[in-house]
C-alpha positions in Angstrom: -12.7 19.5 -5.6 -11.4 18.0 -8.8 -7.8 18.1 -9.9 -7.1 21.5 -11.6 -5.9 21.1 -15.2 -5.5 24.8 -15.5 -3.0 24.9 -12.5 -1.1 22.0 -13.9 -0.6 24.0 -17.1 1.3 26.7 -15.2 4.1 24.1 -14.4 4.0 22.7 -18.1 5.0 26.3 -19.4 8.3 25.8 -17.4 8.9 22.0 -17.7 7.3 21.2 -20.9 4.3 19.0 -21.7 4.8 15.6 -20.3 4.8 13.0 -23.0 3.2 9.6 -22.3 5.7 6.9 -22.5 8.7 9.4 -22.7 11.7 7.5 -21.2 14.4 10.2 -22.0 15.0 13.7 -20.4 13.4 16.2 -23.0 15.5 19.2 -24.3 13.3 21.5 -22.3 13.7 19.7 -19.1 17.5 19.5 -19.7 17.7 23.2 -19.9 16.0 23.5 -16.6 18.4 20.9 -15.2 21.4 22.9 -16.4 20.1 26.0 -14.7 19.8 23.9 -11.4 23.3 22.7 -11.8 24.6 26.2 -12.2 22.6 27.4 -9.3 23.9 24.6 -7.1 27.4 25.7 -7.7 26.7 28.9 -6.4 25.0 27.7 -3.4 27.7 25.3 -2.3 30.0 28.5 -1.7 27.5 29.8 0.8 28.0 29.6 4.6 25.4 28.1 6.9 24.0 31.3 7.5 24.0 32.3 3.8 22.2 29.3 2.9 19.6 29.8 5.5 19.0 33.4 4.4 18.6 32.0 0.7 15.9 29.5 2.0 14.2 32.2 4.0 14.1 34.6 1.0 12.4 32.0 -1.2 10.1 30.9 1.6 9.1 34.6 2.1 8.6 35.0 -1.6 6.3 32.1 -2.2 4.4 31.9 1.2 0.7 32.5 0.4 1.1 33.6 -3.1 -0.7 32.2 -6.3 0.5 28.9 -7.7 1.8 30.4 -10.8 4.5 31.9 -8.7 5.8 28.5 -7.9 6.6 27.7 -11.5 8.8 30.8 -11.9 10.8 29.6 -8.8 11.0 25.9 -9.4 14.8 26.1 -10.5 15.7 27.8 -7.2 13.6 25.5 -5.1 15.1 22.4 -6.6 18.6 23.9 -6.3 18.1 24.7 -2.7 16.8 21.0 -2.1 19.7 19.5 -3.8 22.2 21.6 -1.8 20.3 20.8 1.5 20.6 17.1 0.5 24.3 17.5 -0.2 25.0 19.2 3.1 22.9 16.5 5.2 23.8 13.3 3.5 26.5 14.0 0.9 24.4 12.9 -1.9 23.1 14.9 -5.0 20.3 14.4 -7.3 20.9 12.7 -10.6 19.5 14.2 -13.8 16.7 11.6 -14.0 15.6 12.3 -10.5 15.4 16.1 -11.3 13.4 15.2 -14.4 11.2 13.1 -12.1 10.8 16.1 -9.8 9.6 18.3 -12.7 7.2 15.6 -13.8 5.7 15.5 -10.3 5.5 19.3 -9.9 3.6 19.1 -13.1 0.9 17.0 -11.5 1.7 13.5 -13.0 2.5 10.0 -11.8 6.2 9.4 -12.6 7.2 5.9 -13.2 10.6 5.6 -11.5 12.2 2.2 -11.5 12.8 0.4 -8.4 16.0 1.4 -6.8 16.5 4.7 -8.5 15.8 6.7 -5.2 12.1 7.5 -5.1 12.3 8.5 -1.4 14.7 11.5 -2.0 13.0 12.3 -5.2 9.7 13.0 -3.2 11.4 15.7 -1.5 11.7 17.9 -4.7 7.9 18.6 -5.2 7.3 18.4 -1.3 9.6 21.2 -0.8 8.3 23.2 -3.7 4.8 23.2 -2.4 5.9 23.3 1.1 7.3 26.8 0.8 3.6 28.1 0.5 2.8 27.0 4.0 -0.5 25.4 2.9 0.4 22.0 4.0 1.8 19.1 1.8 0.7 15.4 2.5 3.1 12.7 1.5 1.3 9.4 1.6 2.9 5.9 1.5 1.5 2.4 1.7 2.1 1.8 5.4 3.4 3.3 8.6 6.8 1.5 8.5 7.6 3.2 5.1 6.3 6.6 6.0 8.4 6.5 9.3 11.4 5.6 7.4 11.0 8.1 4.8 10.3 10.8 7.3 13.3 10.2 9.4 15.4 10.2 6.2 14.3 13.4 4.9 13.5 15.4 8.2 17.1 16.7 8.4 16.8 17.9 4.9 13.7 19.7 5.5 15.0 21.2 8.7 18.2 22.4 6.8 15.7 24.2 4.5 13.7 25.7 7.3 10.6 23.7 6.6 8.7 21.9 9.5 7.9 18.2 9.0 5.5 15.9 10.9 4.7 12.3 11.1 1.1 10.7 11.3 1.4 7.8 13.7 -1.9 5.6 13.6 -3.8 5.6 16.8 -1.8 8.7 18.2 -3.6 11.3 20.3 -5.6 14.0 18.5 -3.4 16.9 19.7 -0.3 15.0 18.3 -1.8 14.4 14.9 -3.0 17.9 14.8 0.6 19.1 15.3 1.7 17.0 12.4 -0.8 18.5 10.1 0.2 22.0 11.1 3.8 21.3 9.6 4.7 22.3 6.1 5.1 18.6 5.1 3.3 15.9 6.7 4.2 12.1 6.1 1.9 9.2 6.9 0.2 6.1 5.7 -2.3 6.9 2.7 -5.1 5.4 4.5 -4.5 7.4 7.7 -5.0 10.7 6.0 -8.4 9.5 4.9 -9.4 8.1 8.2 -8.4 11.4 9.8 -10.7 13.2 7.4 -13.7 11.1 8.4 -12.8 11.7 12.1 -12.8 15.4 11.4 -16.2 15.1 9.7 -17.5 13.2 12.7 -16.2 16.0 14.9 -17.7 18.8 12.9 -21.1 17.0 13.1 -20.9 16.6 16.8 -20.0 20.5 17.1 -23.1 21.3 15.0 -25.3 19.5 17.7 -24.0 21.7 20.6 -25.9 24.6 21.6 -25.2 28.0 20.2 -22.3 29.7 21.9 -21.1 26.5 23.9 -17.5 26.6 22.2 -17.1 30.5 22.7 -18.2 29.9 26.4 -15.5 27.2 26.9 -12.8 29.6 25.4 -13.9 32.5 27.6 -13.7 30.0 30.7 -10.3 28.9 29.6 -11.5 25.5 28.9 -11.0 25.4 25.1 -10.3 21.7 24.2 -8.0 21.1 21.3 -9.7 17.7 20.7 -12.8 19.7 19.4 -10.8 21.2 16.6 -10.3 19.4 13.3 -6.9 17.9 12.8 -6.5 18.5 8.9 -6.4 22.1 7.8 -7.3 21.4 4.1 -6.4 19.4 1.2 -3.7 21.4 -0.9 -1.3 18.9 -2.3 -0.8 15.1 -1.9 2.3 13.3 -3.2 1.7 9.6 -3.2 4.6 7.2 -3.1 3.8 3.7 -4.5 0.8 5.5 -6.3 -0.5 2.3 -8.1 -0.8 0.5 -4.7 -2.3 3.5 -2.8 -4.6 4.8 -5.7 -5.4 1.5 -7.4 -4.8 -1.7 -5.3 -6.1 -0.1 -2.0 -9.1 1.6 -3.7 -10.7 -1.7 -4.1 -12.1 -1.3 -0.6 -13.7 2.0 0.7 -12.3 3.7 4.0 -14.8 2.8 6.7 -14.7 4.3 10.1 -16.4 2.4 12.9 -16.7 3.0 16.5 -18.8 2.6 19.5 -21.1 -0.3 20.4 -23.8 -0.9 18.1 -27.3 0.1 19.3 -28.6 -3.4 19.0 -26.0 -6.2 19.5 -26.3 -9.8 18.8 -25.6 -12.0 21.8 -22.3 -14.1 21.7 -24.2 -17.3 22.2 -26.2 -16.4 19.0 -23.1 -16.4 16.9 -22.2 -19.7 18.3 -25.5 -21.2 17.6 -25.3 -19.8 14.0 -22.0 -21.7 13.5 -23.5 -24.9 14.8 -26.4 -24.6 12.4 -23.9 -23.8 9.5 -22.0 -27.0 10.3 -25.1 -29.0 9.8 -25.8 -27.7 6.3 -24.7 -29.6 3.2 -22.7 -28.0 0.3 -24.3 -27.6 -2.9 -27.7 -28.5 -1.4 -28.1 -25.9 1.4 -25.6 -23.4 0.2 -23.4 -22.5 -2.9 -19.8 -21.5 -2.6 -18.0 -19.8 -5.4 -14.2 -19.6 -4.1 -12.9 -17.9 -7.3 -15.3 -14.9 -6.6 -15.4 -15.3 -2.8 -19.1 -15.5 -3.0 -21.5 -17.8 -0.8 -25.0 -17.8 -0.4 -27.8 -20.2 1.2 -30.3 -21.9 -1.3 -34.0 -22.0 -0.7 -33.6 -25.4 0.9 -30.8 -24.0 3.2 -33.1 -21.1 4.3 -35.8 -23.3 5.1 -33.5 -25.3 7.4 -32.3 -22.2 9.1 -35.9 -21.1 9.7 -36.5 -24.4 11.4 -33.6 -24.1 13.5 -34.7 -20.7 14.4 -37.2 -22.2 16.7 -34.5 -23.7 18.8 -32.3 -20.8 19.2 -31.0 -20.0 22.6 -32.1 -16.8 24.4 -30.4 -13.7 23.4 -30.7 -10.6 21.3 -30.3 -10.7 17.3 -29.2 -7.5 15.4 -30.0 -9.3 12.1 -31.8 -12.3 10.7 -30.4 -15.7 11.6 -30.0 -16.5 7.9 -27.4 -13.6 7.7 -25.5 -14.9 10.7 -25.4 -18.5 9.2 -24.2 -17.2 6.0 -21.5 -15.3 7.7 -20.6 -18.5 9.9 -20.3 -20.3 6.4 -18.0 -17.5 4.9 -15.9 -17.7 8.0 -15.4 -21.4 7.4 -14.9 -21.5 3.7 -13.7 -18.1 2.4 -11.6 -16.8 5.2 -8.6 -18.7 6.3 -6.3 -18.3 9.4 -2.7 -17.0 8.7 -3.8 -15.9 5.3 -6.8 -13.4 5.8 -6.4 -13.0 9.6 -4.2 -14.2 12.4 -5.2 -15.0 16.0 -3.1 -13.3 18.8 -3.7 -13.1 22.4 -7.2 -14.4 22.0 -8.0 -11.8 19.2 -8.7 -11.9 15.6 -6.5 -9.6 13.8 -6.9 -8.7 10.0 -4.0 -9.1 7.5 -3.7 -6.6 4.6 -3.4 -8.7 1.6 -1.6 -5.9 -0.3 1.2 -5.3 2.3 1.2 -8.5 4.4 1.0 -6.4 7.5 -1.4 -7.0 10.4 -3.8 -4.1 11.5 -5.1 -4.7 15.1 -7.3 -1.5 14.8 -9.3 -3.0 11.8 -12.5 -5.3 11.9 -14.8 -6.8 9.3 -18.2 -5.3 9.4 -21.8 -6.6 9.4 -21.1 -9.3 12.0 -18.5 -11.2 9.8 -15.6 -10.5 12.3 -17.7 -12.1 15.2 -18.5 -15.0 13.0 -14.6 -15.6 12.6 -14.2 -15.2 16.2 -16.9 -17.9 17.0 -15.1 -20.1 14.4 -11.7 -19.7 16.2 -13.4 -20.0 19.7 -12.0 -16.8 21.1 -14.0 -14.1 23.0 -16.7 -12.6 20.8 -16.4 -8.8 20.7 -19.3 -6.4 20.1 -20.1 -5.2 16.7 -19.1 -1.6 16.1 -21.4 0.8 14.3 -20.3 2.2 10.8 -20.0 6.0 11.5 -18.6 7.3 8.3 -17.1 6.1 5.0 -15.6 7.3 1.8 -13.8 5.7 -1.2 -10.3 6.5 -1.8 -11.1 8.0 -5.4 -13.5 10.4 -3.8 -11.2 11.3 -1.0 -8.2 12.1 -3.4 -10.6 14.4 -5.3 -10.7 16.6 -2.6 -7.0 17.9 -3.1 -6.2 20.7 -5.3 -3.2 18.9 -6.6 -2.2 15.2 -6.7 1.1 13.8 -7.9 2.4 10.2 -7.4 5.4 8.0 -8.2 5.9 4.2 -8.4 8.1 1.7 -10.0 5.4 -0.4 -11.6 2.6 2.0 -13.1 2.9 0.4 -16.6 -0.4 -1.2 -17.3 -2.4 1.3 -15.1 -2.2 4.4 -17.2 -5.9 4.2 -18.4 -7.2 3.7 -14.8 -5.3 6.5 -13.4 -6.3 8.8 -16.1 -9.9 7.9 -15.9 -10.4 7.8 -12.1 -7.8 10.6 -11.2 -7.1 12.6 -14.3 -3.4 11.8 -13.7 -1.1 11.3 -16.7 1.8 8.8 -16.5 5.3 9.8 -17.4 8.1 7.3 -17.5 11.4 8.2 -16.2 14.7 6.7 -17.5 17.2 4.8 -15.2 20.5 6.3 -14.0 22.2 3.0 -14.7 21.2 0.2 -16.8 19.4 -2.6 -15.2 21.4 -6.0 -14.9 18.6 -8.2 -13.5 18.5 -11.7 -15.1 14.9 -13.4 -15.3 15.1 -17.0 -15.3 12.4 -19.2 -16.8 9.3 -20.1 -14.7 9.4 -23.6 -13.1 6.1 -25.6 -12.5 5.3 -28.2 -9.9 2.5 -30.7 -9.1 2.2 -29.5 -5.5 3.7 -27.4 -2.7 5.9 -30.2 -1.4 7.6 -30.7 -4.7 8.0 -26.9 -5.1 9.6 -26.5 -1.7 12.0 -29.2 -2.3 13.1 -27.4 -5.4 13.3 -24.1 -3.8 15.5 -25.5 -0.9 17.8 -27.1 -3.6 18.1 -23.8 -5.5 18.9 -21.8 -2.3 21.6 -24.4 -1.4 23.1 -23.6 -4.9 22.9 -19.8 -4.2 24.7 -20.3 -0.8 27.4 -22.2 -2.3 28.3 -19.2 -4.5 27.7 -16.8 -1.6 24.6 -15.3 -3.3 21.9 -13.8 -0.9 18.4 -15.0 -1.3 15.0 -13.4 -0.8 12.0 -15.9 -0.9 8.8 -13.9 -1.5 5.6 -15.8 -0.3 2.0 -14.6 -0.6 0.8 -15.5 2.9 2.0 -15.9 6.4 0.9 -19.5 6.2 3.1 -20.2 3.3 6.1 -18.4 4.7 5.8 -20.6 8.0 5.5 -23.8 5.8 8.2 -23.0 3.5 10.4 -21.9 6.7 9.8 -25.4 8.0 11.1 -27.1 4.8 14.3 -24.8 4.9 14.9 -25.7 8.5 14.5 -29.6 7.5 17.0 -28.9 4.8 19.5 -27.4 7.3 19.3 -24.0 5.9 19.6 -21.2 8.2 17.2 -18.2 7.4 15.4 -15.3 8.7 11.3 -15.0 8.6 9.7 -11.7 7.9 5.9 -11.5 8.1 3.1 -10.1 10.0 3.7 -12.5 13.1 7.4 -11.9 13.0 8.0 -8.2 12.3 9.5 -6.9 15.5 13.0 -6.6 14.0 12.0 -5.8 10.5 14.6 -3.0 9.7 17.3 -5.3 11.0 16.1 -8.4 9.0 16.1 -6.1 5.9 19.5 -4.6 6.5 21.0 -8.1 6.6 18.9 -9.6 3.8 21.6 -8.5 1.3 24.7 -9.8 3.0 26.6 -12.7 1.5 24.9 -16.1 2.2 21.8 -14.6 3.8 18.3 -16.3 3.3 15.3 -14.4 4.0 11.5 -15.7 3.7 9.1 -12.9 3.6 5.4 -11.9 2.8 4.6 -8.7 0.8 6.2 -6.9 3.7 9.7 -7.1 1.8 7.9 -5.8 -1.4 7.1 -2.2 -2.0 9.7 0.3 -0.6 12.1 -2.2 0.8 15.6 -1.5 -0.1 17.8 -4.5 0.3 21.5 -3.6 -0.4 23.9 -6.4 -1.3 27.4 -6.3 0.2 30.5 -6.4 -1.9 30.8 -10.2 -1.6 27.2 -10.6 -2.6 27.6 -8.6 -5.6 30.7 -10.4 -6.6 28.7 -13.5 -6.2 25.8 -12.2 -8.5 23.8 -10.1 -6.3 20.5 -10.8 -4.7 18.4 -13.8 -6.0 14.8 -13.3 -5.5 12.5 -16.6 -5.6 8.7 -15.9 -6.0 6.7 -18.8 -4.7 3.7 -18.0 -6.8 2.3 -15.3 -9.0 0.0 -12.5 -7.5 -3.3 -11.5 -9.0 -1.5 -8.4 -10.1 1.6 -8.4 -12.3 2.6 -5.1 -10.7 2.9 -6.8 -7.2 5.2 -9.4 -8.9 7.2 -6.8 -10.5 7.6 -5.0 -7.1 9.0 -8.3 -5.5 11.5 -9.0 -8.3 12.5 -5.2 -8.2 14.3 -6.0 -4.9 17.2 -7.6 -7.0 19.4 -5.7 -9.2 18.9 -2.2 -8.1 21.1 0.8 -9.0 23.1 -1.1 -11.7 23.9 -4.0 -9.2 23.7 -7.5 -10.7 20.8 -9.8 -9.5 18.4 -12.5 -10.6 14.9 -13.8 -10.1 12.6 -16.8 -10.7 9.1 -17.9 -10.2 8.2 -21.3 -8.8 4.6 -22.2 -9.5 2.5 -25.2 -8.2 -0.8 -26.7 -9.3 -2.1 -26.4 -5.7 -1.3 -22.6 -5.4 -4.4 -20.9 -4.0 -4.8 -18.7 -7.1 -4.6 -21.5 -9.7 -6.9 -23.8 -7.7 -9.6 -20.9 -7.1 -9.4 -19.2 -10.6 -8.1 -22.0 -13.0 -8.9 -25.5 -11.8 -8.6 -26.9 -15.3 -5.0 -25.6 -15.5 -4.3 -27.0 -12.2 -5.3 -30.5 -13.3 -3.2 -30.0 -16.5 -0.2 -29.2 -14.5 -0.5 -32.2 -12.2 -0.9 -34.4 -15.4 2.4 -33.0 -16.9 4.7 -33.7 -14.1 7.7 -36.0 -13.9 8.5 -38.5 -10.9 10.4 -35.5 -9.3 7.1 -33.6 -9.2 8.2 -30.9 -11.7 6.2 -30.1 -14.8 7.9 -31.0 -18.2 5.5 -28.6 -20.1 6.0 -24.9 -19.9 2.8 -23.2 -18.7 4.0 -19.7 -18.7 1.5 -18.4 -21.3 -1.4 -19.8 -19.5 -0.2 -18.4 -16.1 0.1 -14.9 -17.8 -3.4 -15.3 -19.2 -4.7 -16.2 -15.7 -3.1 -13.1 -14.1 -4.5 -10.9 -16.8 -8.0 -12.2 -16.2 -7.6 -11.3 -12.5 -6.4 -7.8 -13.4 -9.4 -7.2 -15.7 -11.8 -8.5 -12.9 -10.0 -6.1 -10.4 -10.5 -3.1 -12.7 -14.2 -3.9 -13.3 -14.7 -4.0 -9.4 -13.1 -0.6 -9.0 -15.1 0.8 -11.8 -18.4 -0.6 -10.2 -17.3 1.0 -6.7 -16.6 4.4 -8.4 -19.9 4.3 -10.2 -21.6 3.6 -6.9 -19.7 6.3 -5.2 -20.7 8.8 -7.9 -24.3 7.8 -7.7 -24.2 8.2 -3.8 -22.7 11.6 -4.2 -25.2 12.7 -6.7 -28.0 11.7 -4.2 -26.3 13.7 -1.5 -26.1 16.7 -3.7 -29.6 16.6 -4.7 -30.8 16.4 -1.1 
């Protein structure tokens, strides 16, 4: 179902038409906020029983009624939520947070700057829609953040008399069904999509049963809750870090695999394909384009593979040997250990490039995962069969209403409007941002960059300033950690391999003199709070060890510093041998190496060239998502015609 513009208009009669780029609270919204403040004053005098009765009255009034009824009660809902937050935490909403709540209720993506309290702001629309009892899905980028936000707000929801549930990946069917039965359900964005696919498979299997089978099991007292869909519909989705969930993660579809493939390739064949690949010559038998992550055999290479086919060991093949050899080459040249995957306990585990987290339940498809296993000389697993798939764009269109919030939406307005019909509204800050941006520094190689970073960290420590060093990969975090250790700098590392004490590491990262090296895990949603001595020393200093393919990801990292009016600073360190520069701009890499001093630092400012490179990567990513969506629409039209 497409997003209903008519229903969104109902809210805009109350809160006013959101204006693109508006950074101040409008007069219409301010009038509504004044009404909320007045009602909050009345609610504060209520006893616990009186407050519960007020919540119950509103819930009974809105339960199951048309959405237009919600618009007439938005002031009462926001006031009750504000009072519940005050009674549970002692905090109340700022005007800008209430304005953001109105924007979300109107079905928009609200750009709320990092550190402005997106977690508690999400509760405003979640409660408003939650009164209906139809189910609100609050999606985050990962299970850590969904669990953290859920635990933060659950007491508030309980104070309001609303049930709340948490989706835990790989949890039992019955447990997930209970979470979906709640008024408000928190979970990672991808898990909502995977559960939808699991429900589709369940419904498909039920259609294959003999007529009356399910009723017979009920009469016999054998009804199995695992035979019932987990999700009860798609009413409202509120997306935290909307640009990540709706744009970055939308570059790949959700694919649900399971069960052993009907025809599996024998493990010895994967090893044979690897041996054949190692005998081939680059630019003669195969071509590699690392910038586009593409690889293909030449005609000469295919001929060599055909000759090798005659000497293959005995075993089953699920696909042509040429495909297996190409996979072996991809595993060797396009997929890097501790960057794209890690090896733990004789298993190859995928690393999410957007979040830096390891997903042990995911696998590459079409034999690629087995090719990587052969490369790493671990036990080769069976290929799984693709059972269902859906793009994130198509899944989000199932909801009657979608809203989102993020601190880094700027630059993505057109894509959000085209793909999801979501306008963007910018929300002002409660306090002025005091972040200091230092000029980029450029180096010939990683070694000279690491030395400069260690020196800069020592300077911060001398002042008592905490430092967060953001890296792109697990491998880079480990290498930089080694350099800091050699320099005698005590520090903590947070990456996919060292994440057991994530909350504790984050909690201490803002303390005076703390040094933390982290992958993207310390980016989105991470709240690092400097202590008083750290604030006096200048606040958190963020060092980015390279640029990302998206400026939004970089803005998320530096957004860890100078939150809620605190001081803070940031600086980028770029090396000529950074993976992105080597792959996408080899000529720029050459220029940087040629412009370095004896200390390895460039004497030329390459900021403009770096920004142009990043913009090129962003345009390519948009094109890829457009092609994915076009293919999805074509596939949907074929299904409809059939």
